[in-house]
C-alpha positions in Angstrom: -12.3 -11.3 -35.4 -9.1 -13.1 -34.4 -7.1 -9.9 -34.9 -9.6 -8.0 -32.6 -9.2 -10.6 -29.9 -5.4 -10.3 -30.2 -5.5 -6.5 -29.9 -7.9 -6.7 -26.9 -5.7 -9.3 -25.1 -2.6 -7.0 -25.5 -4.4 -3.8 -24.5 -3.5 -3.9 -20.7 0.2 -4.5 -21.5 0.2 -1.7 -24.1 -1.5 0.7 -21.7 1.0 -0.1 -19.0 3.8 0.3 -21.3 2.4 3.7 -22.5 1.9 4.9 -18.9 5.0 3.6 -17.2 7.4 3.0 -20.0 9.5 0.0 -20.9 10.5 -2.2 -18.0 14.3 -2.0 -17.2 16.3 -4.9 -18.5 17.2 -7.6 -15.9 20.9 -7.3 -16.6 22.1 -5.9 -13.3 25.1 -7.7 -11.8 24.1 -10.3 -9.2 26.0 -8.5 -6.4 23.9 -5.3 -7.1 20.6 -7.3 -7.3 21.4 -8.9 -3.9 22.2 -5.5 -2.4 19.0 -3.9 -3.7 17.0 -6.9 -2.4 18.6 -6.5 1.0 17.9 -2.8 1.1 14.3 -3.3 0.0 13.8 -5.9 2.8 15.3 -3.5 5.4 13.1 -0.6 4.1 10.0 -2.8 4.3 10.8 -3.8 7.9 11.2 -0.1 8.8 8.0 0.8 7.2 6.2 -2.0 9.1 7.6 -0.8 12.4 6.5 2.8 11.6 3.0 1.7 10.6 2.7 -0.4 13.8 3.8 2.6 15.9 1.2 4.8 14.2 -1.5 2.2 14.9 -0.5 1.9 18.5 -0.4 5.6 19.0 -3.9 6.1 17.5 -5.2 3.2 19.6 -3.7 4.8 22.8 -5.2 8.2 21.9 -8.6 6.6 21.2 -8.5 4.7 24.5 -7.6 7.9 26.5 -10.1 10.1 24.8 -13.4 11.2 26.4 -16.6 9.5 25.5 -19.3 11.5 23.8 -22.3 9.4 24.9 -23.6 8.9 28.4 -22.7 5.7 30.1 -26.1 4.3 29.5 -25.6 4.7 25.8 -29.1 5.9 25.1 -29.6 8.4 22.3 -30.8 11.8 23.6 -32.0 14.2 20.9 -31.3 17.9 21.2 -34.5 20.0 21.7 
């Protein structure tokens, strides 16, 4: 029973290792790690600005679009 619990507790780690592979060793030089962290931060900022621009564009298009219902907002079935 104890062996089964051990196997079940290691299952997520084993599945991740099988799907993605072994994680890379954390033996990169400090200079390179700092450079990669800086590039990642800049990329995340750029992605955030692009996402914000997309949201603002869609909001502007929605605000400028024509309404489909009458101003009274009552539902009128098609006969």
